[in-house]
TITORRO-358562 format. One record per residue (C-alpha): x, y, z. Coordinates in steps of 0.2 Angstrom, whole numbers, padded with zeros to 4 digits, always signed. Layout:
<rs>
XYZ ...
</rs>
This chain:
<rs>
+0532+0348+0522 +0513+0360+0526 +0502+0345+0528 +0484+0345+0525 +0478+0346+0544 +0490+0364+0546 +0481+0372+0531 +0465+0367+0537 +0470+0375+0555 +0473+0390+0546 +0460+0390+0536 +0448+0386+0551 +0456+0402+0561 +0448+0412+0547 +0433+0405+0547 +0428+0406+0564 +0434+0425+0567 +0423+0428+0554 +0409+0418+0561 +0410+0423+0579 +0418+0439+0578 +0414+0448+0559 +0419+0464+0553 +0434+0472+0564 +0432+0488+0560 +0448+0496+0572 +0449+0504+0585 +0432+0493+0590 +0427+0480+0603 +0427+0468+0589 +0444+0473+0581 +0449+0469+0603 +0443+0452+0603 +0451+0443+0587 +0465+0453+0594 +0462+0441+0610 +0458+0426+0599 +0476+0428+0590 +0487+0430+0608 +0479+0414+0614 +0484+0405+0599 +0501+0412+0599 +0501+0406+0618 +0500+0388+0611 +0519+0391+0603 +0524+0406+0607 +0540+0406+0624 +0531+0423+0626 +0514+0433+0621 +0510+0452+0624 +0498+0466+0617 +0502+0483+0617 +0490+0497+0619 +0491+0511+0607 +0478+0527+0605 +0473+0533+0589 +0460+0542+0577 +0458+0530+0564 +0444+0540+0557 +0457+0552+0550 +0461+0542+0536 +0447+0539+0526 +0432+0546+0538 +0440+0566+0531 +0439+0561+0513 +0417+0567+0510 +0420+0581+0518 +0433+0588+0509 +0427+0582+0494 +0411+0592+0499 +0425+0607+0503 +0428+0605+0481 +0408+0607+0477 +0407+0623+0487 +0423+0632+0478 +0414+0627+0462 +0396+0636+0467 +0410+0650+0472 +0419+0652+0458 +0400+0649+0449 +0392+0664+0458 +0408+0675+0453 +0405+0668+0434 +0386+0673+0436 +0391+0689+0444 +0403+0692+0425 +0388+0686+0415 +0376+0701+0422 +0365+0687+0431 +0368+0692+0448 +0378+0706+0456 +0390+0707+0469 +0405+0721+0476 +0421+0719+0468 +0427+0715+0485 +0416+0700+0487 +0419+0693+0471 +0438+0693+0476 +0432+0686+0493 +0423+0673+0484 +0438+0666+0475 +0452+0666+0489 +0438+0657+0501 +0440+0647+0483 +0456+0641+0483 +0459+0639+0501 +0444+0627+0501 +0453+0619+0489 +0472+0617+0499 +0464+0613+0512 +0455+0597+0502 +0473+0594+0492 +0480+0595+0508 +0472+0581+0519 +0470+0569+0501 +0489+0571+0501 +0495+0572+0518 +0483+0559+0525 +0477+0548+0512 +0491+0548+0501 +0506+0549+0513 +0497+0543+0529 +0504+0556+0540 +0493+0560+0556 +0490+0578+0552 +0471+0580+0554 +0469+0570+0567 +0465+0580+0580 +0449+0584+0571 +0443+0565+0573 +0440+0555+0590 +0451+0544+0597 +0451+0525+0599 +0461+0513+0609 +0469+0497+0601 +0482+0484+0602 +0496+0477+0593 +0497+0455+0595 +0515+0449+0598 +0522+0431+0598 +0539+0426+0600 +0548+0410+0598 +0566+0412+0606 +0578+0403+0594 +0589+0385+0602 +0604+0397+0604 +0609+0411+0606 +0598+0426+0597 +0608+0435+0583 +0595+0442+0572 +0574+0444+0574 +0562+0437+0560 +0548+0448+0560 +0534+0440+0550 +0520+0452+0553 +0502+0456+0546 +0486+0464+0551 +0469+0458+0560 +0457+0475+0557 +0445+0474+0541 +0440+0489+0529 +0428+0502+0526 +0420+0495+0512 +0423+0506+0496 +0406+0507+0489 +0416+0514+0472 +0424+0496+0470 +0409+0488+0476 +0397+0497+0461 +0408+0502+0447 +0423+0490+0449 +0437+0496+0440 +0429+0509+0431 +0428+0518+0451 +0446+0515+0452 +0449+0524+0436 +0437+0539+0441 +0447+0543+0458 +0462+0545+0446 +0451+0557+0436 +0445+0566+0451 +0463+0573+0459 +0465+0580+0438 +0450+0589+0441 +0451+0594+0459 +0470+0602+0450 +0461+0608+0434 +0448+0617+0447 +0464+0626+0455 +0474+0630+0443 +0458+0639+0434 +0451+0649+0448 +0469+0654+0450 +0470+0661+0435 +0454+0669+0436 +0459+0680+0453 +0474+0684+0441 +0466+0692+0429 +0456+0698+0442 +0468+0710+0447 +0476+0713+0432 +0460+0718+0423 +0457+0708+0410 +0442+0701+0407 +0440+0686+0398 +0422+0681+0400 +0418+0666+0388 +0437+0656+0392 +0428+0656+0412 +0413+0650+0406 +0422+0635+0395 +0432+0632+0412 +0417+0635+0422 +0407+0621+0411 +0421+0611+0414 +0419+0613+0431 +0401+0607+0434 +0406+0589+0424 +0419+0588+0437 +0405+0589+0451 +0399+0570+0447 +0414+0566+0453 +0414+0576+0466 +0401+0565+0474 +0409+0547+0468 +0419+0555+0482 +0406+0559+0494 +0400+0541+0494 +0416+0532+0491 +0417+0519+0505 +0402+0518+0518 +0405+0515+0538 +0401+0497+0540 +0417+0485+0538 +0417+0469+0529 +0424+0451+0533 +0440+0454+0526 +0445+0435+0524 +0457+0441+0511 +0462+0458+0518 +0469+0451+0533 +0466+0436+0541 +0476+0427+0528 +0490+0435+0536 +0487+0431+0554 +0481+0412+0549 +0500+0411+0542 +0507+0418+0555 +0496+0405+0568 +0504+0393+0551 +0523+0398+0557 +0521+0397+0573 +0514+0381+0573 +0524+0372+0564 +0541+0378+0571 +0531+0369+0588 +0530+0353+0578 +0549+0354+0574 +0555+0362+0591 +0567+0346+0590 +0573+0346+0574 +0587+0357+0573 +0587+0358+0553 +0572+0369+0554 +0568+0376+0571 +0580+0391+0570 +0599+0392+0578 +0601+0408+0581 +0585+0418+0575 +0570+0427+0586 +0554+0423+0578 +0543+0437+0581 +0526+0435+0576 +0517+0451+0572 +0501+0457+0573 +0495+0476+0570 +0477+0483+0574 +0473+0499+0560 +0482+0497+0546 +0467+0500+0538 +0466+0516+0547 +0484+0521+0539 +0495+0508+0545 +0493+0514+0562 +0496+0499+0573 +0513+0496+0563 +0517+0515+0565 +0515+0515+0585 +0524+0498+0582 +0540+0504+0578 +0542+0521+0587 +0541+0509+0604 +0555+0496+0596 +0563+0505+0581 +0578+0507+0590 +0580+0488+0598 +0573+0483+0578 +0592+0489+0572 +0600+0483+0587 +0595+0465+0582 +0597+0467+0564 +0577+0463+0561 +0573+0458+0546 +0554+0461+0543 +0541+0450+0530 +0524+0460+0531 +0510+0447+0519 +0494+0456+0514 +0479+0448+0506 +0482+0431+0503 +0468+0425+0490 +0477+0412+0476 +0487+0399+0472 +0490+0405+0455 +0495+0425+0462 +0508+0429+0471 +0513+0445+0472 +0533+0451+0479 +0531+0472+0483 +0546+0479+0478 +0539+0498+0482 +0523+0504+0487 +0523+0519+0473 +0509+0530+0484 +0517+0530+0501 +0535+0531+0495 +0542+0516+0499 +0556+0506+0493 +0559+0487+0500 +0575+0481+0501 +0584+0471+0487 +0589+0458+0498 +0572+0455+0506 +0561+0453+0491 +0574+0445+0478 +0579+0432+0490 +0560+0430+0492 +0556+0428+0472 +0571+0416+0472 +0563+0404+0485 +0544+0409+0479 +0547+0404+0462 +0552+0387+0464 +0535+0382+0475 +0527+0393+0461 +0533+0399+0445 +0521+0413+0443 +0525+0425+0456 +0530+0442+0452 +0540+0457+0457 +0528+0471+0456 +0524+0488+0464 +0508+0493+0475 +0502+0509+0466 +0492+0516+0478 +0487+0512+0497 +0501+0505+0507 +0502+0489+0517 +0512+0487+0537 +0528+0483+0527 +0530+0502+0521 +0533+0508+0540 +0549+0498+0541 +0556+0500+0527 +0555+0518+0525 +0564+0520+0543 +0577+0507+0534 +0572+0492+0542 +0575+0477+0531 +0560+0472+0522 +0546+0468+0512 +0528+0464+0509 +0519+0451+0500 +0503+0443+0495 +0490+0442+0483 +0485+0457+0478 +0488+0462+0460 +0483+0480+0459 +0493+0484+0444 +0483+0472+0433 +0467+0470+0440 +0457+0473+0453 +0449+0461+0459 +0429+0460+0467 +0433+0456+0485 +0444+0470+0489 +0437+0479+0503 +0421+0476+0497 +0406+0464+0508 +0413+0449+0495 +0430+0447+0503 +0422+0431+0515 +0432+0414+0520 +0429+0408+0500 +0440+0417+0491 +0452+0413+0502 +0464+0396+0493 +0468+0384+0511 +0482+0380+0497 +0487+0397+0492 +0491+0399+0514 +0501+0383+0513 +0513+0391+0498 +0512+0407+0509 +0517+0397+0522 +0532+0386+0510 +0540+0402+0507 +0540+0412+0526 +0550+0394+0533 +0560+0393+0518 +0567+0409+0521 +0568+0407+0539 +0577+0393+0538 +0591+0404+0527 +0591+0420+0537 +0594+0408+0550 +0609+0399+0540 
</rs>
């Protein structure tokens, strides 16, 4: 069904983008050039193509991490100044003591709000503090041979991520440190609130708060891990996520070659191939696409299969939910995909995405039937090339691209029938 020539075509596209365009940070010229290249390929086999431009603040998603980590550090310093006053090592007035503690609480609440709303839940709350940039989603449409009764969307993204220094240098341990950091901030906040309460109640427990101060000091190295969590040099992103784009191109290429074969070419299903910009910047592209097309998608009974990070023939993960962002995918979609995939590769798994999110979450949160699939199993392992400089074309197996292409084509056939 999928010949060597088609797999070579998909893999060569990945190499071409990496060699001739390179990393594709959201909202940069390289991201736009990649979009132009994708549309040029779409034109070879789609009935219509277009790009939809939007504005966003891509740096707001992760760019505030280091600044908010520093806010936590300042809060710890303010706490220690009050503690030194309690130990009679410096002198602060009662008003200044209360001011420092209240200010520390405010700083931590700002940091926590940023992490929860912007980084974990992908709300664009802090975007007003970051510059806006232009990006474009790329859409290709393949009309069915008969009357269109539904839309089948295959989606992915073509931007690439900043390198995560924590993952590159500390690997899985870095992931553990990040999780410890969440707990640490909560402990610091609770400790400072207790200090304020005891201060107003005129209760003095210097030993307790000295112990808490020492605990807070032990968290400061983790603060610096957050400060240097990522750099501002994007990675090549062959695995994440030119691999997904390659499969989109494979779908279009294959359907074009079977246009006169009614057993393969869709009879009543309109196929949309959509490559989003700005996924690594907090799903900016897919959210703008949904905003523009939500009513149309629901009217056309759209189903979405999103692909993100395809690399190994040994790993096929179909996500049933994306825990961090709070998205639950449609079991009618992921169970059907699983049924198809296990006939192609028995090692397929249904598993959640424990942190982060894919563009598929955008649609599932809007109650549009969707599931995401790829080769990224963050539950059991952290592959060394995830968001690091090691994400180069050699980590993508072209046979894996063929496997995912088969899954998509078989799912399309079932939807159409």
